[in-house]
N, C-alpha and C positions, 0 to 999 in steps of 0.2 A: 131342059133336062136338069134334074137335081144332082148336085154334087155332094157326095157323102165324104166325110174325112174320117180317116182311121185314127183311133186314139193313139197318143204317143206312148209307147211301152215305158218310158221313164216316168210318166205321170202315174202309172199303175204301180210301179216300184216304189215311188215316193209315198203314195198312200198307204201301201203295205208296210213300209218302214215306220211311218208315223203311227199306224195302228198297233204295230207289234211293240214299239217302244212305249207307247201309252198303256198297253195292257201289262207289260212286264214290270215297269217301274211304278212305284206308289208315290213318287214325288216328282214335281215338275217345277220349273221356274217361270213365272208369269209376270210380264211388265205391261200393265194397262197403258193405252194410248195416252200420252201427256204426262206420265209419271216418270221420274228419273231413275228409279231402281226396280229391278226384278225381285219378286218375292217367292219364297218356296210355298207350294200348296200340295196337299195330298188330294187325290183325284181318283176317278174311275173312267173306264171307257164304256160307252153306251151308245148303241145305235149310230155309229159312224162319227161320233164326236167325244170329246173330253167333257166330263161333267165334274163340277166342284160345288161344294156347299160351304157357306162361310157367313160371317158376321153374327150377331147374336152371341151365343155361348160357344160358337165353333171358331174356326180359324179366321183371322182378319183378312178381308179381301182387298182393303186399301184402295177403293175406288173402282175396282173391277166391274162391279155391277153397273156402274153408271157409264163406263166406257163402251164404245161400240166395237172396238177391236183391241187386240193384245198381241204382243210378241211372246211366243212360247218356246221354252227350250226343254226338250226331254233329254233325260240322262240314260246311260246304260246301267242296267240293274247290277251287273257284275263288277264293273270298273268304276261306276259312278261318275264317269266323265260325260261331257256334253256329247250327245249322239246326233240329235237333229234339232234344228230351229225353224220355226214356221210363224206365220201370221194366222191369227184366228179371229173369227167373228164371234162376238160375245152377245148372247141372248139370255134373258131372264126367263125361267120356266115358271109358269103360274101354278100354284097349288091346286090339286084336284084334277089337272089335265092328264091325259094318257102319258104324254111325254114326261111330265113331272113325276108321275107314279113309277115309271120305268126307271128314271134316273135315280130316284130315292131308293128303290130296291137295290140297285147296283151299288149305290154309295153306302148303304147300310152294312154290306159285306165288308167294305174297306175300313169302316169307322172302328177304330180300336178304343177299348176302354170307355165306351159311352156309358154315362151314368143312368140312362134310361132307354135301354135297348128296345124294350116293348113299345114305347110311346115316342121314339125318336122322330118319326115322320110327322107326328102332330106338332112337335116342338119346332121342327124345321119349317113347317108351314106358318107357324106364328112368328118366329123370331128371325129366321135366316133367309138367305138368298140361295137358291139353287140355280147355277149358271150352266149353260152349254157353250162350250168353246169349239166351234166348227172350223176345221182347217179351210182356209181359202183356197181357190184354185191357182193362186200365185205359186211360183216355183219356191222350193224350199230356200230358206235364207242361208247364205254361206256362213259357216262357222268362223268366228274370229280367230286371228292368228295369235293374239295375246291372251293372257290368263283371265282377264277381266276382273282381277282381284281389286278389291277396294280397301282402302284404310279402315281399320276397325273403328267402330263408333266410340268416342270417348266415354269413359266410365270410371267411377271411383273405385270400382272392384279391383283387387289385386290378387295375385297368386299367393299362396301361403309360403311361409319361410321354409327353409330346408329343415328336415327333421334332425333333432339333436343326435350327435354321433353315437352316444351311448344307448339310445332307444332300442335298436335291434338286439343289443346284448340282453337288456332287461326283458324284452319280450320273449326271446328264445329261452332265457333261464326259466320263466314261469311254465313254459311248455314241458321242459325236462322234469320239473318238479311234479307236474300233474300226472305223468306216466307212471 
């Protein structure tokens, strides 16, 4: 006698949460396996997975294409806070395949200010990696209790000095004269 198992309703809700969060937000944080830091990436949702394009003249993927899995954190679109964290299997899509074409069509709509909107797919095929991040069947990762804030990277850049006290008076005088 064959035994059938009923799907856990929480699995369905977890998948729905991941899909909705990925569709709503244009930015996610990805930490490839073996890398110390998570990096922000713009993405799209296509055919049950997150798709990203990078390297070449696009966003840097920082070793994501070579890793087999990654930790992904999706944020809330309205509050920008962490909404869900998960583990995803990373696969590279080969140019010319049906999966690649579908992912590229979805990503084209999300790519802002592309210098070559008409031929962007050809450039991505030559220079970039199009990756599919498929959520694993593992339960969603618990969100951390702390802020995960890291110290800023050291830089010689500084903020500018305060504006001179008399500058607003000079600027407002010019406006009165022009009227």
